[in-house]
N, C-alpha and C positions, 0 to 999 in steps of 0.2 A: 346436403347440397345447398349452395348459396342461391338465393333468389336473385332475380334481376335487380330488384330494388336494393337489396343488401349489397350486391356487387357494385352498383352505381354509387352508393353511399361511401363504400370503402375506397373506391377509385377517386372520388372527390376529396376524401381525407388525405389520400396519398399525394394528390396533386397539390393540395394546400401545404402539406409538409415539404414537398420538393421545392416549392416557391420560397417558403420560409427559410429552409436550410441553405438554399442557394444564396439568398440575401445575407445570411449569417457568414458564410464562408467568404463572400465578396467583401464584407465590411471589415473583416479581421485583417489588420495591418501587421502581419508577421514577417513580411519580406523587407521591412525597413531595417536599416542598421541601427545600432544602439545610439549613435550620434544623432541620427535623424529622429529617432523616437523621443529622446529627451531634450533635443535642441541644444546639445553641447557640441562645440567644435572639437574638443579634446577631452579625454578621460584622465589624462596624466595628473591633473591638479586636483582630482577628486579622490577621497578616501573610498576604498571598496565598500564600506558600510553605507556610504551615501547613495550608492546605486542599488541598495537592497530592495527598495520599493519598486523601482523601475524594472529590476530583474524579475521580481515576483509578478508584476503585471504582464511582462512578456511571456513568462512561463504559463501564466493563466490563460492568456490569449492563445498560445500554442496548443494547450490542452483542449480548450473549447473548440478550436478550429479542427483539431484532429477528430474529436468526437462528432462534430457536425459533418465532416467529410465521410466518416464511417457510416453515419445514419443516412446520409444522402445516397451513398452507394446501395444501401439496403432498400431504400425507397425506390430507386430506379430499377433495381432487380425485381421488386414486387410488381411494379408497373409493367415490366417486360413479361412477367408471368401472367398478368391479366391479358395481355395481347396474345399470348400463346395458348391461353385457355387452361393453364395449369395452376392458376392462383387458387388457394384454399386447399391444395393437396400437399401433404408433407413431402419434401424433396428426399428425405431419408428413407422413410418406411412406406410411403404411398398412402397413408391413412388420411382421412378427411380432417381438416383442422376446424374445430368448433368456431361458430360465428362469434361467440363471446371472446375468444382469444384474439381473433382478427380485429374485432372492434376495439380491444384494448391495445393491441400492437399491430396496426395495419400492415406494417412492412415485414412481418414475420412470414417465413416460408417453411417452417418446421413446426411439428407438434411439441407439446410440453415435454413429453418423455425424451425426445431426441435433443431438445434444447438443454435439458438438465444433464444429459450425457456429455454435452460439449463443454460444460463448466468444469475446469480443472479442480480436482480435490486434493492435489498434492500439497504438502506443507513445506515451508523453507527449512533448510538444513539446520538452522539454529534452534528449531523446535526440539531437536533431539536432546538438547541439554537443559531445556526448560523444565521446571518442576511445576506440575499442575497444582492449583490451590486445593487444599484438602477441605472437605465439607465440615469437619469438626475441628478446624484449626484453633478456634477460640477455646473450645473445651480442652484441647490438649495443652494450650498455653496455661490455662488455670491449673492443670494437673502437673505441669512441669515437664511434659513429654513433647513439647513443641520442637520442630526442626530448627537447627541453627543455620541461618543464612548469612552470617557475617563474612564467610569466605567466598561468597558468590562472585564478587568482583574479581578476585584473584583467579577463579576458574575461567572467567571470560577473558581476563587480561593475558592469559597464557597464549591466546591466539594472536596477540599482537596489539600494541598501543603505539602512540606517538612518543612515548617516553624512551629515553636512552640512559645507559648507565651514568653518563655525565650529568644527568639531571639530579642525581642523588648525592648528598654530602657523605663523605667517608670513603674508605677503600674497600668496604666489604662487598660493594656491588660493582665488581670488575667485569662482569659478563652479563649478557642479556638473560641467561638462564638463572642468574642470581637475583633478578629484580623481584620475583615473586616466589614466596615459599611454597614448597609442595605440601607442607603440613605445618600447622600453627599450634599443635598441641603443646610443644615444649615452651612456647612463649606464654601460653595460657597458664601452664604450671608455674613458670617463673613469676608471672604476675601475681598468682595466688600466694606463692611463697613470700613475695615482697609484702603483701598485705598482712600475712600472718606475722612476719618479723616486726612489722610496725604496729601490731596490735589492732589492725583494722579488719582482720578477717572475721569470718563467721564464728560465733562462740561455740 
C-alpha cells in the first residue's frame, strides 16, 4: 500500500509530466501546410528530392507529437485514478502495483505481468520465408556444406517487383511468369560445362 508521502511524490511527478507534455504538444507545428513550413510559395519548381529533409522533419514532428499525446492521455488517466483512490491498483487483475514500478513509470495503471501480456508477440508474414542464421555456418562453410543463398532474391521477387517484361532485352521474357526462373540448376550445369570446354574447370 502506498504511503501518503509516496502518493504525494508520484502525484507531483505526474503533474510535472502533464505540464511538460502539454507544452510539447502545443509547440509542435504539424498543422502547417508544406508551403508554410518551408516558406515556399509553390512546390512545382522543386525536385522531389529537394523536399526530402523537410519531409523527414515533418514526419519526425508528427511521430513525436503522437507519442507525446499518447503519454499525456496516460498521465491524465493516472491523475484521475489518484482522485478516485484506485491509483496503485492494477486495472486488469486488481493486484497492488509495487512502488518501484510506479516510481519508474508513474503513469502506469497495470502490473508488469499484464503489461507484458498486452505486448503483441506475432511476427510479420515475411518471417515465414526467412531462414534463421545457423550457429555453425562458418564451420559448414569451411567443410563445403554451407547453404546456397544465391537464389534468395528470385524467391522474394516472385511476390512482385517494379520490373516489367519490357525492361529486359530479348524475346525470351514475354510474360511476367518468365522474368524469374523456378530453378537455376540447368544454368549452373551449363556454366560448368562451358568452363570444362574452355579448360577452366576443376582438374
